[in-house]
N, C-alpha and C positions, 0 to 999 in steps of 0.2 A: 505356783500362786499366780492369780490373775492380777493385772495392774489395777491400781485403785480407780474407782469410778469417779467421774467428774462430780465434784460436790461431796466426795467421801470425807470422813473425818480426817484422814491422813492428808488429803489434798488441801483441805481448809487450814489445817495446822501449818502446812508448808507455806501456803500463801500468807498466812498471818505472820509467820516467822520472817519471810522476806520483807513484808511491809514494816515490821518492827525494825529490821536491820537497816532499811532505807531511812526510817525516821531517826534512828540513832546516828547514822552517817550524816544526815542533814543537820542534826543538832550539833554534832561535833564540828562540822564545817562552819556553822554559824558562830559557835563558841570560839573557834580558832580565829575567825575574822574579827570578832569583837575584842579579843584579848591580844591580837597581834600588835606589835609596837608600830606606831605610825612612823617611827624613825627608820625602819628597815633593819634595825639591830635589836634582837630580842631582849637584851639586858639594858638598853638605853631608852630613857623616857625624856620627853621635852619637859622643861621647867622643873627638872630635878637634877641633883648632882650625879655625875657618872661615877663608876667605881673609882676609888682612890688607888693610887699605886706609887711606889717609891722609885726613884731613879738617881743615879750617881751624878754629881756635879763636881767641879774642881773645889768647891767649898764644902763638900760632904754630901750626904744623902739628903735629897729633897723629896717632897710629896706633891702630887698634883694639887692637893688642897692648899699648899703653901702659896700658890699663885693667885688665890682669891684676891680680888681688888683690881685685877686686870682681866681683860678679855683674853681667853686662851684659845689658840687654834691647835688642835691635835690632828696630825696627819699620819695615817697608817699607809705605808708604802713599801716598795722594794726596788732594787736597782734594775731588775730585769723587766719591770713594768714601764713601758714607754710613756703611757699616760701619766703615771706617777712622777717620773723624772721630769716631764714637761711642766707639771704643776709646781715643782720646787721653786721656779722663778717667781711664781705668784706669792709663795709664802715669804720669800725674801722681800718682795715688794711690799707685802703687808707689814712686815717688821720695819722696813724703812719708812713707810708712809705713816704708820701709827706710833712708832717709837716705843716709849716705855709703857704706853697704855695697853699694848698687846704683847703676849708671850706666844711664841711658836714652838711647839714640841713635835718632833717627827719620831715615828716609831717603826722600826723594821724588825722582822723576825728572821732575817737571814743569819748566816754563820757570822761568828765574831769578826769584827772589823770590815766586813764587806761594805756595809752602808757608809760607815765613817770614812773609809778610803775613797769611796765614790764621791762623797761630798768634798773631800779634800782635793782630789784630782780635778774635780769640776769647779773648784774655787767657789763653792757654795757654803757660806758661813751660817749654817743652821745646826742647832743641837740635835743629836740623834740618840734615841734610847734603843739599845740593842736588846731586843726581847728574845733572847736565845732559846728559851723554852716555850715561847709563844703564850706565856701566861697573860699578858696584857691583851693580846689579840683575843684570847678565850674569854676573859671577863667582860670584854666589850662586844662579844659575839661577832667579831670580824672574820669572815670566811673568804671574802673576795676583796681585792684592793683595786683602786684607791678608796679610802674612806676618810672623810674629814668631818670633824666635829668642831663647833664653835661654842665656847662656854661664855656666859655673861660674867660680869664682875662679881656676882654673887656665887659663881661656881656652878651654875645650872646650865644644862644643855639648852641652847637656843636655836641651833641649826645643825643639821646632819646632811652630808652628801655621800651617797653610796654610788661610786662611779666618778666619772670625769667632772671637774669643777672649773669654771671659768673665773677670770679675775673679777668680772662684774658680779657674779654670784658670791664670791668670797668677800669682796669689799662691801657689798650690801649686807651680808650676814654679820660682818664685823661692825658696821655702822649701827645696825639694829641692836647689837649686844653691848655697845658702849653705853656707859652710864649717861643718862640725860642730865644736862646742867639744870640745877634748880631754878625755878622761875624766880625772877627778882621781884622783891616786894618794895613798894615805895617807902621811902624814909618817912618817919613820923612827921606830920605837919605838911606833907606835900599833897597838894590836891591832884586828883586824877581827872 
């Protein structure tokens, strides 16, 4: 059989098929760009609550949603990650600076007691959730660490950092998430 001539029905169908495939690929890329999470985490959206999860405490099981009313800092980390361990001092500083207005939760997916022992040996008094099956990492779409989320007092995501985080960035994120004091109104009969 001789090769198809230029402009033959076979060549035209092949060209149309390639054009259709390019258009589909472009449409898929545009759709992916439009639906990608601006947070960098597929399951996390700004101004919406993140997935809830349970964690043990000395007082019994608590849920992330139980912390509403406070700004919550969630840190995904590991002991082998130098950037992660350097950031821990900033989470302690945040807790010390903001007191009861801020709760800090750290989450590690390492083997049992690895993160807890690291914190104890380093004299770092932060709570750690040992995510032994990686379930919290999965529901938050965390595939690389460090990752830090700041939730406002309503429990909604207000800040996400994928990668290293400075004290300036963390403190600004916390400040923005803190409830604003209500504007004072003048007492009755007071002229303005």
